[in-house]
N, CA, C and O atoms as a Maestro MAE file, in Angstrom:
{
 s_m_m2io_version
 :::
 2.0.0
}

f_m_ct {
 s_m_title
 :::
 protein
 m_atom[340] {
  # First column is atom index #
  i_m_mmod_type
  r_m_x_coord
  r_m_y_coord
  r_m_z_coord
  i_m_residue_number
  s_m_chain_name
  s_m_pdb_residue_name
  s_m_pdb_atom_name
  i_m_atomic_number
  :::
  1 25 144.460 85.946 33.932 1 A "UNK " " N  " 7
  2 3 145.758 85.461 34.506 1 A "UNK " " CA " 6
  3 2 146.496 86.375 35.159 1 A "UNK " " C  " 6
  4 15 147.242 85.923 36.028 1 A "UNK " " O  " 8
  5 25 146.494 87.616 34.970 2 A "UNK " " N  " 7
  6 3 147.125 88.520 35.398 2 A "UNK " " CA " 6
  7 2 146.683 88.984 36.809 2 A "UNK " " C  " 6
  8 15 147.533 89.209 37.670 2 A "UNK " " O  " 8
  9 25 145.513 89.111 37.024 3 A "UNK " " N  " 7
  10 3 144.941 89.245 38.235 3 A "UNK " " CA " 6
  11 2 144.932 88.367 39.111 3 A "UNK " " C  " 6
  12 15 144.820 88.812 40.253 3 A "UNK " " O  " 8
  13 25 145.035 86.881 38.979 4 A "UNK " " N  " 7
  14 3 145.429 85.631 39.970 4 A "UNK " " CA " 6
  15 2 146.560 85.528 40.192 4 A "UNK " " C  " 6
  16 15 146.894 85.201 41.330 4 A "UNK " " O  " 8
  17 25 147.640 85.792 39.099 5 A "UNK " " N  " 7
  18 3 148.992 85.579 39.633 5 A "UNK " " CA " 6
  19 2 149.604 86.787 40.636 5 A "UNK " " C  " 6
  20 15 150.413 86.673 41.556 5 A "UNK " " O  " 8
  21 25 148.964 87.909 40.153 6 A "UNK " " N  " 7
  22 3 149.137 89.049 41.237 6 A "UNK " " CA " 6
  23 2 148.715 88.749 42.617 6 A "UNK " " C  " 6
  24 15 149.496 88.797 43.567 6 A "UNK " " O  " 8
  25 25 147.522 88.451 42.710 7 A "UNK " " N  " 7
  26 3 146.831 88.069 43.889 7 A "UNK " " CA " 6
  27 2 147.556 87.375 44.488 7 A "UNK " " C  " 6
  28 15 148.118 87.830 45.485 7 A "UNK " " O  " 8
  29 25 147.773 86.058 44.076 8 A "UNK " " N  " 7
  30 3 148.531 84.810 44.608 8 A "UNK " " CA " 6
  31 2 150.069 85.298 45.039 8 A "UNK " " C  " 6
  32 15 150.714 84.656 45.867 8 A "UNK " " O  " 8
  33 25 150.563 86.436 44.427 9 A "UNK " " N  " 7
  34 3 151.901 86.448 44.743 9 A "UNK " " CA " 6
  35 2 151.991 87.739 45.738 9 A "UNK " " C  " 6
  36 15 153.056 88.114 46.227 9 A "UNK " " O  " 8
  37 25 151.086 88.193 45.905 10 A "UNK " " N  " 7
  38 3 151.044 89.535 46.925 10 A "UNK " " CA " 6
  39 2 150.081 89.314 47.801 10 A "UNK " " C  " 6
  40 15 148.887 89.248 47.509 10 A "UNK " " O  " 8
  41 25 150.494 89.206 48.777 11 A "UNK " " N  " 7
  42 3 149.848 89.026 49.918 11 A "UNK " " CA " 6
  43 2 149.137 90.340 50.868 11 A "UNK " " C  " 6
  44 15 148.392 90.335 51.849 11 A "UNK " " O  " 8
  45 25 149.723 91.366 50.106 12 A "UNK " " N  " 7
  46 3 149.370 92.844 50.448 12 A "UNK " " CA " 6
  47 2 147.882 93.091 50.296 12 A "UNK " " C  " 6
  48 15 147.289 94.025 50.835 12 A "UNK " " O  " 8
  49 25 147.232 92.009 49.378 13 A "UNK " " N  " 7
  50 3 145.751 92.295 48.904 13 A "UNK " " CA " 6
  51 2 144.608 91.625 50.049 13 A "UNK " " C  " 6
  52 15 143.386 91.681 49.905 13 A "UNK " " O  " 8
  53 25 145.196 91.102 50.996 14 A "UNK " " N  " 7
  54 3 144.449 90.660 52.146 14 A "UNK " " CA " 6
  55 2 144.536 91.230 53.533 14 A "UNK " " C  " 6
  56 15 145.645 91.701 53.785 14 A "UNK " " O  " 8
  57 25 143.915 91.285 54.207 15 A "UNK " " N  " 7
  58 3 143.973 92.008 55.377 15 A "UNK " " CA " 6
  59 2 144.509 90.948 56.747 15 A "UNK " " C  " 6
  60 15 144.433 91.175 57.954 15 A "UNK " " O  " 8
  61 25 144.940 90.007 56.183 16 A "UNK " " N  " 7
  62 3 145.312 89.053 57.359 16 A "UNK " " CA " 6
  63 2 146.837 88.909 57.587 16 A "UNK " " C  " 6
  64 15 147.353 88.093 58.351 16 A "UNK " " O  " 8
  65 25 147.443 89.751 56.872 17 A "UNK " " N  " 7
  66 3 149.036 89.568 57.139 17 A "UNK " " CA " 6
  67 2 149.526 91.075 57.408 17 A "UNK " " C  " 6
  68 15 148.865 92.107 57.293 17 A "UNK " " O  " 8
  69 25 150.844 90.920 57.791 18 A "UNK " " N  " 7
  70 3 151.406 92.295 57.899 18 A "UNK " " CA " 6
  71 2 151.900 93.207 57.146 18 A "UNK " " C  " 6
  72 15 152.459 94.239 57.515 18 A "UNK " " O  " 8
  73 25 151.631 92.709 55.673 19 A "UNK " " N  " 7
  74 3 152.079 93.350 54.510 19 A "UNK " " CA " 6
  75 2 150.610 94.221 54.384 19 A "UNK " " C  " 6
  76 15 150.461 94.861 53.343 19 A "UNK " " O  " 8
  77 25 149.889 94.251 55.062 20 A "UNK " " N  " 7
  78 3 148.564 94.985 54.344 20 A "UNK " " CA " 6
  79 2 148.613 96.702 54.474 20 A "UNK " " C  " 6
  80 15 148.639 97.170 55.612 20 A "UNK " " O  " 8
  81 25 148.621 97.254 53.773 21 A "UNK " " N  " 7
  82 3 148.920 98.658 53.732 21 A "UNK " " CA " 6
  83 2 147.525 99.487 54.264 21 A "UNK " " C  " 6
  84 15 146.394 99.394 53.789 21 A "UNK " " O  " 8
  85 25 147.936 100.241 55.290 22 A "UNK " " N  " 7
  86 3 147.171 101.190 55.980 22 A "UNK " " CA " 6
  87 2 146.857 102.465 55.271 22 A "UNK " " C  " 6
  88 15 145.843 103.132 55.476 22 A "UNK " " O  " 8
  89 25 147.958 102.798 54.286 23 A "UNK " " N  " 7
  90 3 147.709 103.961 53.497 23 A "UNK " " CA " 6
  91 2 147.716 103.934 52.158 23 A "UNK " " C  " 6
  92 15 148.655 103.393 51.572 23 A "UNK " " O  " 8
  93 25 146.718 104.487 51.501 24 A "UNK " " N  " 7
  94 3 146.451 104.173 50.132 24 A "UNK " " CA " 6
  95 2 147.683 104.071 49.142 24 A "UNK " " C  " 6
  96 15 148.069 103.160 48.410 24 A "UNK " " O  " 8
  97 25 148.177 105.409 49.405 25 A "UNK " " N  " 7
  98 3 149.517 105.659 48.835 25 A "UNK " " CA " 6
  99 2 150.813 104.578 49.003 25 A "UNK " " C  " 6
  100 15 151.454 104.305 47.988 25 A "UNK " " O  " 8
  101 25 151.105 104.106 50.003 26 A "UNK " " N  " 7
  102 3 151.758 102.968 50.113 26 A "UNK " " CA " 6
  103 2 151.362 101.884 49.459 26 A "UNK " " C  " 6
  104 15 152.216 101.152 48.957 26 A "UNK " " O  " 8
  105 25 150.173 101.627 49.363 27 A "UNK " " N  " 7
  106 3 149.520 100.033 48.756 27 A "UNK " " CA " 6
  107 2 149.980 100.765 47.200 27 A "UNK " " C  " 6
  108 15 150.859 100.128 46.618 27 A "UNK " " O  " 8
  109 25 149.573 101.789 46.614 28 A "UNK " " N  " 7
  110 3 149.742 102.258 45.165 28 A "UNK " " CA " 6
  111 2 151.433 101.728 44.862 28 A "UNK " " C  " 6
  112 15 151.872 100.883 44.081 28 A "UNK " " O  " 8
  113 25 152.024 102.507 45.711 29 A "UNK " " N  " 7
  114 3 153.897 102.389 45.476 29 A "UNK " " CA " 6
  115 2 153.948 100.851 45.605 29 A "UNK " " C  " 6
  116 15 154.579 100.375 44.662 29 A "UNK " " O  " 8
  117 25 153.498 99.942 46.447 30 A "UNK " " N  " 7
  118 3 153.872 98.724 46.427 30 A "UNK " " CA " 6
  119 2 153.492 97.755 45.455 30 A "UNK " " C  " 6
  120 15 154.227 96.838 45.088 30 A "UNK " " O  " 8
  121 25 152.265 97.978 45.015 31 A "UNK " " N  " 7
  122 3 152.188 97.252 43.829 31 A "UNK " " CA " 6
  123 2 152.112 97.745 42.349 31 A "UNK " " C  " 6
  124 15 151.562 97.185 41.400 31 A "UNK " " O  " 8
  125 25 152.855 99.027 42.379 32 A "UNK " " N  " 7
  126 3 153.426 99.830 41.251 32 A "UNK " " CA " 6
  127 2 154.751 98.971 40.855 32 A "UNK " " C  " 6
  128 15 155.034 98.649 39.701 32 A "UNK " " O  " 8
  129 25 155.618 98.611 42.175 33 A "UNK " " N  " 7
  130 3 156.876 98.176 41.874 33 A "UNK " " CA " 6
  131 2 156.920 96.792 41.514 33 A "UNK " " C  " 6
  132 15 157.719 96.281 40.730 33 A "UNK " " O  " 8
  133 25 155.815 96.105 42.274 34 A "UNK " " N  " 7
  134 3 155.796 94.568 42.140 34 A "UNK " " CA " 6
  135 2 155.211 94.599 40.418 34 A "UNK " " C  " 6
  136 15 155.874 93.914 39.639 34 A "UNK " " O  " 8
  137 25 154.377 95.132 40.021 35 A "UNK " " N  " 7
  138 3 153.870 94.960 38.635 35 A "UNK " " CA " 6
  139 2 155.374 95.467 37.624 35 A "UNK " " C  " 6
  140 15 155.663 94.916 36.562 35 A "UNK " " O  " 8
  141 25 156.015 96.379 38.124 36 A "UNK " " N  " 7
  142 3 157.027 97.047 37.280 36 A "UNK " " CA " 6
  143 2 158.219 95.956 37.313 36 A "UNK " " C  " 6
  144 15 158.932 95.954 36.309 36 A "UNK " " O  " 8
  145 25 158.516 95.073 38.285 37 A "UNK " " N  " 7
  146 3 159.396 94.063 38.689 37 A "UNK " " CA " 6
  147 2 158.821 92.892 37.745 37 A "UNK " " C  " 6
  148 15 159.441 92.538 36.743 37 A "UNK " " O  " 8
  149 25 157.683 92.355 38.101 38 A "UNK " " N  " 7
  150 3 157.267 91.095 37.560 38 A "UNK " " CA " 6
  151 2 156.820 91.308 36.015 38 A "UNK " " C  " 6
  152 15 157.041 90.374 35.244 38 A "UNK " " O  " 8
  153 25 156.220 92.458 35.533 39 A "UNK " " N  " 7
  154 3 155.695 92.266 34.175 39 A "UNK " " CA " 6
  155 2 156.313 93.025 33.130 39 A "UNK " " C  " 6
  156 15 156.044 92.839 31.943 39 A "UNK " " O  " 8
  157 25 157.363 94.111 33.656 40 A "UNK " " N  " 7
  158 3 158.110 94.995 32.695 40 A "UNK " " CA " 6
  159 2 159.578 95.027 32.499 40 A "UNK " " C  " 6
  160 15 160.234 94.997 31.458 40 A "UNK " " O  " 8
  161 25 159.989 95.104 33.905 41 A "UNK " " N  " 7
  162 3 161.518 95.485 33.580 41 A "UNK " " CA " 6
  163 2 162.592 94.464 34.160 41 A "UNK " " C  " 6
  164 15 163.731 94.565 33.704 41 A "UNK " " O  " 8
  165 25 162.363 93.576 35.035 42 A "UNK " " N  " 7
  166 3 163.387 92.926 35.858 42 A "UNK " " CA " 6
  167 2 163.389 91.431 35.439 42 A "UNK " " C  " 6
  168 15 164.362 90.821 34.995 42 A "UNK " " O  " 8
  169 25 162.357 91.024 35.615 43 A "UNK " " N  " 7
  170 3 161.964 89.358 35.551 43 A "UNK " " CA " 6
  171 2 161.880 89.097 33.714 43 A "UNK " " C  " 6
  172 15 161.168 89.746 32.948 43 A "UNK " " O  " 8
  173 25 162.692 88.124 33.389 44 A "UNK " " N  " 7
  174 3 162.761 87.412 32.347 44 A "UNK " " CA " 6
  175 2 161.720 86.402 32.128 44 A "UNK " " C  " 6
  176 15 161.510 85.539 32.980 44 A "UNK " " O  " 8
  177 25 161.123 86.455 31.143 45 A "UNK " " N  " 7
  178 3 159.847 85.874 30.637 45 A "UNK " " CA " 6
  179 2 160.433 84.409 29.955 45 A "UNK " " C  " 6
  180 15 161.534 84.374 29.406 45 A "UNK " " O  " 8
  181 25 159.778 83.525 30.038 46 A "UNK " " N  " 7
  182 3 160.040 82.199 29.548 46 A "UNK " " CA " 6
  183 2 159.618 82.128 28.172 46 A "UNK " " C  " 6
  184 15 160.477 81.581 27.481 46 A "UNK " " O  " 8
  185 25 158.592 82.491 27.534 47 A "UNK " " N  " 7
  186 3 158.469 82.569 26.142 47 A "UNK " " CA " 6
  187 2 158.939 83.380 25.261 47 A "UNK " " C  " 6
  188 15 159.306 82.958 24.165 47 A "UNK " " O  " 8
  189 25 159.015 84.882 25.646 48 A "UNK " " N  " 7
  190 3 160.046 85.662 24.605 48 A "UNK " " CA " 6
  191 2 161.546 85.601 25.272 48 A "UNK " " C  " 6
  192 15 162.450 86.240 24.734 48 A "UNK " " O  " 8
  193 25 161.783 84.855 26.401 49 A "UNK " " N  " 7
  194 3 163.127 84.796 26.748 49 A "UNK " " CA " 6
  195 2 163.896 86.520 26.926 49 A "UNK " " C  " 6
  196 15 165.072 86.796 26.687 49 A "UNK " " O  " 8
  197 25 163.042 87.273 27.306 50 A "UNK " " N  " 7
  198 3 163.784 88.957 27.639 50 A "UNK " " CA " 6
  199 2 162.583 89.548 28.432 50 A "UNK " " C  " 6
  200 15 161.569 88.883 28.644 50 A "UNK " " O  " 8
  201 25 162.721 90.661 28.803 51 A "UNK " " N  " 7
  202 3 161.728 91.290 29.505 51 A "UNK " " CA " 6
  203 2 160.935 91.959 28.594 51 A "UNK " " C  " 6
  204 15 161.482 92.426 27.595 51 A "UNK " " O  " 8
  205 25 159.407 92.130 28.799 52 A "UNK " " N  " 7
  206 3 158.680 93.050 27.765 52 A "UNK " " CA " 6
  207 2 159.026 94.109 27.290 52 A "UNK " " C  " 6
  208 15 158.874 94.452 26.118 52 A "UNK " " O  " 8
  209 25 159.640 94.870 28.364 53 A "UNK " " N  " 7
  210 3 160.352 96.262 27.662 53 A "UNK " " CA " 6
  211 2 161.577 96.193 26.601 53 A "UNK " " C  " 6
  212 15 161.756 97.002 25.691 53 A "UNK " " O  " 8
  213 25 162.373 95.080 26.895 54 A "UNK " " N  " 7
  214 3 163.444 94.554 25.987 54 A "UNK " " CA " 6
  215 2 162.702 94.323 24.625 54 A "UNK " " C  " 6
  216 15 163.157 94.817 23.593 54 A "UNK " " O  " 8
  217 25 161.575 93.581 24.625 55 A "UNK " " N  " 7
  218 3 160.967 93.094 23.421 55 A "UNK " " CA " 6
  219 2 160.157 94.382 23.017 55 A "UNK " " C  " 6
  220 15 159.908 94.349 21.812 55 A "UNK " " O  " 8
  221 25 159.799 95.205 23.474 56 A "UNK " " N  " 7
  222 3 159.151 96.340 23.006 56 A "UNK " " CA " 6
  223 2 160.443 97.570 22.722 56 A "UNK " " C  " 6
  224 15 160.237 98.729 22.361 56 A "UNK " " O  " 8
  225 25 161.436 97.104 22.926 57 A "UNK " " N  " 7
  226 3 162.690 98.340 22.629 57 A "UNK " " CA " 6
  227 2 162.578 99.349 23.442 57 A "UNK " " C  " 6
  228 15 162.915 100.467 23.052 57 A "UNK " " O  " 8
  229 25 162.041 99.132 24.834 58 A "UNK " " N  " 7
  230 3 162.185 100.259 25.797 58 A "UNK " " CA " 6
  231 2 163.418 100.252 26.266 58 A "UNK " " C  " 6
  232 15 164.117 101.261 26.171 58 A "UNK " " O  " 8
  233 25 163.944 98.917 26.942 59 A "UNK " " N  " 7
  234 3 165.021 98.910 27.716 59 A "UNK " " CA " 6
  235 2 166.119 98.133 26.697 59 A "UNK " " C  " 6
  236 15 165.867 97.670 25.585 59 A "UNK " " O  " 8
  237 25 167.238 98.127 27.312 60 A "UNK " " N  " 7
  238 3 168.409 97.415 26.268 60 A "UNK " " CA " 6
  239 2 169.104 96.464 26.962 60 A "UNK " " C  " 6
  240 15 170.051 95.883 26.431 60 A "UNK " " O  " 8
  241 25 168.626 96.141 28.500 61 A "UNK " " N  " 7
  242 3 169.100 95.275 29.423 61 A "UNK " " CA " 6
  243 2 168.105 94.955 30.417 61 A "UNK " " C  " 6
  244 15 167.286 95.804 30.770 61 A "UNK " " O  " 8
  245 25 168.122 93.578 30.979 62 A "UNK " " N  " 7
  246 3 167.051 93.303 32.389 62 A "UNK " " CA " 6
  247 2 168.043 94.225 33.182 62 A "UNK " " C  " 6
  248 15 169.270 94.315 33.217 62 A "UNK " " O  " 8
  249 25 166.711 95.058 33.979 63 A "UNK " " N  " 7
  250 3 167.096 95.732 34.902 63 A "UNK " " CA " 6
  251 2 167.498 94.966 36.411 63 A "UNK " " C  " 6
  252 15 167.148 93.827 36.721 63 A "UNK " " O  " 8
  253 25 168.177 95.733 37.104 64 A "UNK " " N  " 7
  254 3 168.403 94.804 38.628 64 A "UNK " " CA " 6
  255 2 167.198 95.804 39.377 64 A "UNK " " C  " 6
  256 15 166.588 96.788 38.961 64 A "UNK " " O  " 8
  257 25 167.168 95.090 40.628 65 A "UNK " " N  " 7
  258 3 166.250 95.411 41.622 65 A "UNK " " CA " 6
  259 2 166.667 97.126 42.133 65 A "UNK " " C  " 6
  260 15 165.980 98.090 42.471 65 A "UNK " " O  " 8
  261 25 167.895 96.928 42.004 66 A "UNK " " N  " 7
  262 3 168.682 98.265 42.391 66 A "UNK " " CA " 6
  263 2 168.298 99.432 41.479 66 A "UNK " " C  " 6
  264 15 167.984 100.510 41.985 66 A "UNK " " O  " 8
  265 25 168.313 99.258 40.152 67 A "UNK " " N  " 7
  266 3 168.003 100.297 39.245 67 A "UNK " " CA " 6
  267 2 166.616 100.522 39.238 67 A "UNK " " C  " 6
  268 15 166.215 101.656 38.973 67 A "UNK " " O  " 8
  269 25 165.857 99.660 39.475 68 A "UNK " " N  " 7
  270 3 164.342 99.717 39.742 68 A "UNK " " CA " 6
  271 2 163.977 100.676 40.615 68 A "UNK " " C  " 6
  272 15 163.255 101.659 40.444 68 A "UNK " " O  " 8
  273 25 164.521 100.309 41.519 69 A "UNK " " N  " 7
  274 3 164.241 101.135 43.252 69 A "UNK " " CA " 6
  275 2 164.709 102.748 42.971 69 A "UNK " " C  " 6
  276 15 164.054 103.712 43.367 69 A "UNK " " O  " 8
  277 25 165.778 102.824 42.325 70 A "UNK " " N  " 7
  278 3 166.551 104.076 41.938 70 A "UNK " " CA " 6
  279 2 165.718 104.956 41.438 70 A "UNK " " C  " 6
  280 15 165.244 105.932 42.020 70 A "UNK " " O  " 8
  281 25 165.464 104.462 39.888 71 A "UNK " " N  " 7
  282 3 164.312 105.004 39.191 71 A "UNK " " CA " 6
  283 2 163.140 105.606 39.984 71 A "UNK " " C  " 6
  284 15 162.846 106.797 40.089 71 A "UNK " " O  " 8
  285 25 162.584 104.622 40.475 72 A "UNK " " N  " 7
  286 3 161.272 104.872 41.380 72 A "UNK " " CA " 6
  287 2 161.325 106.097 42.537 72 A "UNK " " C  " 6
  288 15 160.433 106.901 42.808 72 A "UNK " " O  " 8
  289 25 162.606 105.975 43.102 73 A "UNK " " N  " 7
  290 3 163.019 107.023 43.992 73 A "UNK " " CA " 6
  291 2 163.045 108.228 43.318 73 A "UNK " " C  " 6
  292 15 162.321 109.159 43.667 73 A "UNK " " O  " 8
  293 25 163.940 108.315 42.226 74 A "UNK " " N  " 7
  294 3 164.171 109.371 41.685 74 A "UNK " " CA " 6
  295 2 163.017 110.350 40.759 74 A "UNK " " C  " 6
  296 15 163.182 111.490 40.326 74 A "UNK " " O  " 8
  297 25 161.721 109.380 40.632 75 A "UNK " " N  " 7
  298 3 160.534 109.752 39.924 75 A "UNK " " CA " 6
  299 2 159.864 110.944 40.506 75 A "UNK " " C  " 6
  300 15 159.712 110.899 41.727 75 A "UNK " " O  " 8
  301 25 159.485 111.871 39.962 76 A "UNK " " N  " 7
  302 3 158.167 112.820 40.469 76 A "UNK " " CA " 6
  303 2 157.199 112.123 40.713 76 A "UNK " " C  " 6
  304 15 156.710 111.544 39.743 76 A "UNK " " O  " 8
  305 25 156.569 111.914 42.049 77 A "UNK " " N  " 7
  306 3 155.521 111.391 42.314 77 A "UNK " " CA " 6
  307 2 154.641 112.164 41.929 77 A "UNK " " C  " 6
  308 15 154.745 113.390 41.918 77 A "UNK " " O  " 8
  309 25 153.248 111.228 41.411 78 A "UNK " " N  " 7
  310 3 152.083 111.844 40.881 78 A "UNK " " CA " 6
  311 2 151.080 111.613 41.623 78 A "UNK " " C  " 6
  312 15 150.939 110.556 42.239 78 A "UNK " " O  " 8
  313 25 150.152 112.714 41.651 79 A "UNK " " N  " 7
  314 3 148.841 112.443 42.753 79 A "UNK " " CA " 6
  315 2 148.009 111.515 42.393 79 A "UNK " " C  " 6
  316 15 147.643 111.482 41.218 79 A "UNK " " O  " 8
  317 25 147.498 110.494 43.399 80 A "UNK " " N  " 7
  318 3 146.318 109.571 42.703 80 A "UNK " " CA " 6
  319 2 145.183 110.370 41.967 80 A "UNK " " C  " 6
  320 15 144.809 111.531 42.132 80 A "UNK " " O  " 8
  321 25 144.891 109.713 41.387 81 A "UNK " " N  " 7
  322 3 143.427 110.198 40.829 81 A "UNK " " CA " 6
  323 2 142.236 109.701 41.389 81 A "UNK " " C  " 6
  324 15 142.066 108.482 41.408 81 A "UNK " " O  " 8
  325 25 141.437 110.416 41.821 82 A "UNK " " N  " 7
  326 3 140.007 110.063 42.753 82 A "UNK " " CA " 6
  327 2 138.966 109.560 41.610 82 A "UNK " " C  " 6
  328 15 138.606 110.345 40.733 82 A "UNK " " O  " 8
  329 25 138.587 108.471 41.647 83 A "UNK " " N  " 7
  330 3 137.304 108.145 40.758 83 A "UNK " " CA " 6
  331 2 136.280 107.766 41.933 83 A "UNK " " C  " 6
  332 15 136.380 106.883 42.784 83 A "UNK " " O  " 8
  333 25 135.329 108.649 41.730 84 A "UNK " " N  " 7
  334 3 134.165 108.133 42.681 84 A "UNK " " CA " 6
  335 2 133.757 107.066 42.329 84 A "UNK " " C  " 6
  336 15 133.786 106.689 41.157 84 A "UNK " " O  " 8
  337 25 133.147 106.163 43.633 85 A "UNK " " N  " 7
  338 3 132.401 104.889 43.579 85 A "UNK " " CA " 6
  339 2 131.285 104.789 42.710 85 A "UNK " " C  " 6
  340 15 130.645 103.740 42.645 85 A "UNK " " O  " 8
  :::
 }
 m_bond[339] {
  # First column is bond index #
  i_m_from
  i_m_to
  i_m_order
  :::
  1 1 2 1
  2 2 3 1
  3 3 4 2
  4 3 5 1
  5 5 6 1
  6 6 7 1
  7 7 8 2
  8 7 9 1
  9 9 10 1
  10 10 11 1
  11 11 12 2
  12 11 13 1
  13 13 14 1
  14 14 15 1
  15 15 16 2
  16 15 17 1
  17 17 18 1
  18 18 19 1
  19 19 20 2
  20 19 21 1
  21 21 22 1
  22 22 23 1
  23 23 24 2
  24 23 25 1
  25 25 26 1
  26 26 27 1
  27 27 28 2
  28 27 29 1
  29 29 30 1
  30 30 31 1
  31 31 32 2
  32 31 33 1
  33 33 34 1
  34 34 35 1
  35 35 36 2
  36 35 37 1
  37 37 38 1
  38 38 39 1
  39 39 40 2
  40 39 41 1
  41 41 42 1
  42 42 43 1
  43 43 44 2
  44 43 45 1
  45 45 46 1
  46 46 47 1
  47 47 48 2
  48 47 49 1
  49 49 50 1
  50 50 51 1
  51 51 52 2
  52 51 53 1
  53 53 54 1
  54 54 55 1
  55 55 56 2
  56 55 57 1
  57 57 58 1
  58 58 59 1
  59 59 60 2
  60 59 61 1
  61 61 62 1
  62 62 63 1
  63 63 64 2
  64 63 65 1
  65 65 66 1
  66 66 67 1
  67 67 68 2
  68 67 69 1
  69 69 70 1
  70 70 71 1
  71 71 72 2
  72 71 73 1
  73 73 74 1
  74 74 75 1
  75 75 76 2
  76 75 77 1
  77 77 78 1
  78 78 79 1
  79 79 80 2
  80 79 81 1
  81 81 82 1
  82 82 83 1
  83 83 84 2
  84 83 85 1
  85 85 86 1
  86 86 87 1
  87 87 88 2
  88 87 89 1
  89 89 90 1
  90 90 91 1
  91 91 92 2
  92 91 93 1
  93 93 94 1
  94 94 95 1
  95 95 96 2
  96 95 97 1
  97 97 98 1
  98 98 99 1
  99 99 100 2
  100 99 101 1
  101 101 102 1
  102 102 103 1
  103 103 104 2
  104 103 105 1
  105 105 106 1
  106 106 107 1
  107 107 108 2
  108 107 109 1
  109 109 110 1
  110 110 111 1
  111 111 112 2
  112 111 113 1
  113 113 114 1
  114 114 115 1
  115 115 116 2
  116 115 117 1
  117 117 118 1
  118 118 119 1
  119 119 120 2
  120 119 121 1
  121 121 122 1
  122 122 123 1
  123 123 124 2
  124 123 125 1
  125 125 126 1
  126 126 127 1
  127 127 128 2
  128 127 129 1
  129 129 130 1
  130 130 131 1
  131 131 132 2
  132 131 133 1
  133 133 134 1
  134 134 135 1
  135 135 136 2
  136 135 137 1
  137 137 138 1
  138 138 139 1
  139 139 140 2
  140 139 141 1
  141 141 142 1
  142 142 143 1
  143 143 144 2
  144 143 145 1
  145 145 146 1
  146 146 147 1
  147 147 148 2
  148 147 149 1
  149 149 150 1
  150 150 151 1
  151 151 152 2
  152 151 153 1
  153 153 154 1
  154 154 155 1
  155 155 156 2
  156 155 157 1
  157 157 158 1
  158 158 159 1
  159 159 160 2
  160 159 161 1
  161 161 162 1
  162 162 163 1
  163 163 164 2
  164 163 165 1
  165 165 166 1
  166 166 167 1
  167 167 168 2
  168 167 169 1
  169 169 170 1
  170 170 171 1
  171 171 172 2
  172 171 173 1
  173 173 174 1
  174 174 175 1
  175 175 176 2
  176 175 177 1
  177 177 178 1
  178 178 179 1
  179 179 180 2
  180 179 181 1
  181 181 182 1
  182 182 183 1
  183 183 184 2
  184 183 185 1
  185 185 186 1
  186 186 187 1
  187 187 188 2
  188 187 189 1
  189 189 190 1
  190 190 191 1
  191 191 192 2
  192 191 193 1
  193 193 194 1
  194 194 195 1
  195 195 196 2
  196 195 197 1
  197 197 198 1
  198 198 199 1
  199 199 200 2
  200 199 201 1
  201 201 202 1
  202 202 203 1
  203 203 204 2
  204 203 205 1
  205 205 206 1
  206 206 207 1
  207 207 208 2
  208 207 209 1
  209 209 210 1
  210 210 211 1
  211 211 212 2
  212 211 213 1
  213 213 214 1
  214 214 215 1
  215 215 216 2
  216 215 217 1
  217 217 218 1
  218 218 219 1
  219 219 220 2
  220 219 221 1
  221 221 222 1
  222 222 223 1
  223 223 224 2
  224 223 225 1
  225 225 226 1
  226 226 227 1
  227 227 228 2
  228 227 229 1
  229 229 230 1
  230 230 231 1
  231 231 232 2
  232 231 233 1
  233 233 234 1
  234 234 235 1
  235 235 236 2
  236 235 237 1
  237 237 238 1
  238 238 239 1
  239 239 240 2
  240 239 241 1
  241 241 242 1
  242 242 243 1
  243 243 244 2
  244 243 245 1
  245 245 246 1
  246 246 247 1
  247 247 248 2
  248 247 249 1
  249 249 250 1
  250 250 251 1
  251 251 252 2
  252 251 253 1
  253 253 254 1
  254 254 255 1
  255 255 256 2
  256 255 257 1
  257 257 258 1
  258 258 259 1
  259 259 260 2
  260 259 261 1
  261 261 262 1
  262 262 263 1
  263 263 264 2
  264 263 265 1
  265 265 266 1
  266 266 267 1
  267 267 268 2
  268 267 269 1
  269 269 270 1
  270 270 271 1
  271 271 272 2
  272 271 273 1
  273 273 274 1
  274 274 275 1
  275 275 276 2
  276 275 277 1
  277 277 278 1
  278 278 279 1
  279 279 280 2
  280 279 281 1
  281 281 282 1
  282 282 283 1
  283 283 284 2
  284 283 285 1
  285 285 286 1
  286 286 287 1
  287 287 288 2
  288 287 289 1
  289 289 290 1
  290 290 291 1
  291 291 292 2
  292 291 293 1
  293 293 294 1
  294 294 295 1
  295 295 296 2
  296 295 297 1
  297 297 298 1
  298 298 299 1
  299 299 300 2
  300 299 301 1
  301 301 302 1
  302 302 303 1
  303 303 304 2
  304 303 305 1
  305 305 306 1
  306 306 307 1
  307 307 308 2
  308 307 309 1
  309 309 310 1
  310 310 311 1
  311 311 312 2
  312 311 313 1
  313 313 314 1
  314 314 315 1
  315 315 316 2
  316 315 317 1
  317 317 318 1
  318 318 319 1
  319 319 320 2
  320 319 321 1
  321 321 322 1
  322 322 323 1
  323 323 324 2
  324 323 325 1
  325 325 326 1
  326 326 327 1
  327 327 328 2
  328 327 329 1
  329 329 330 1
  330 330 331 1
  331 331 332 2
  332 331 333 1
  333 333 334 1
  334 334 335 1
  335 335 336 2
  336 335 337 1
  337 337 338 1
  338 338 339 1
  339 339 340 2
  :::
 }
}
């Protein structure tokens, strides 16, 4: 279900739109922000009535988008791991 909802919400995975990433690092950053927003820190889930990070005790409040972006910009970038085909 995670893959389907991610694909349906992010047009970045198709080449038919302006959101298509030409650089792999831009694509990785956009996907990471989307997943952090939707599945970890910002969005409240209906079944658990909080964010998954709050349910695990990693956060004490739902983050705002501004907090997510500030934290992402302050984080030290990690080089992508190359996995041969």
